[in-house]
C-alpha positions, -999 to +999 in steps of 0.1 A: +074-053+134+051-063+103+066-068+070+039-066+044+039-073+005+018-098-019+050-119-029+049-147-001+087-157-005+100-121-004+078-110+027+091-139+046+128-135+035+127-099+047+105-104+076+134-130+085+161-104+079+146-079+102+132-099+129+097-091+117+063-109+116+054-117+078+017-106+067+012-114+032-018-095+014-025-082-020-037-046-019-059-050-050-082-071-029-109-056-007-108-087+015-070-089+016-072-050+026-095-057+054-076-087+066-044-067+066-060-040+089-072-067+112-040-085+116-020-056+118-040-041+148-044-076+163-006-083+160+007-059+187-024-044+197-014-009+177+002+003+146+029+029+156+043+034+120+027+028+088+047+033+055+024+034+026+051+023-001+029-003-024+025+006-061+020-013-094+026+001-127+011+004-163+027+019-195+010+022-226-017+043-243-045+052-220-071+040-243-054+008-246-058+003-206-085-018-194-110-006-169-099-033-149-063-024-149-074+012-144-090+000-112-062-021-103-037+007-107-057+032-087-068+009-061-032-003-051-014+029-058-039+053-042-070+038-025-052+013-005-032+037+011-059+059+020-080+030+035-049+018+055-042+055+067-079+059+074-078+028+095-047+034+116-046+071+121-078+077+148-058+054+171-024+074+164-044+108+170-059+095+204-028+084+220-006+114+205+017+091+189+023+074+154+036+082+122+022+079+086+045+079+057+037+078+021+065+070-003+058+084-040+070+084-077+086+111-097+063+103-121+035+122-102+052+153-105+071+149-139+048+136-168+058+104-184+045+093-217+022+063-214+018+065-176-011+089-169-031+065-146+001+056-128+012+092-121-023+103-114-023+078-084+005+088-064+023+055-056 
């Protein structure tokens, strides 16, 4: 089992607790996402279950949000999940086995003042 996250100490702690292999990568980084995909596929030869659970938030007026922060939230909360699923799904379909899971926030269903981008990108 691979345990992924961006906080190295937490990733290593959780991996040790569950007997998994730690894989530290920041989903906001294009290079880290590519490395995560390659290392995940190389670790065991295949990915059987992908749990898309990463998310970052930002609260405040939309007009106060920088474009850089907007891109980071959408990248981590939406694009990264789609990229990982796109990378691993074809092999799952080919072998007729595998699972994708998307953990989302209630903010995507119930509007929260000051969290428009977070709510729009289903974390």
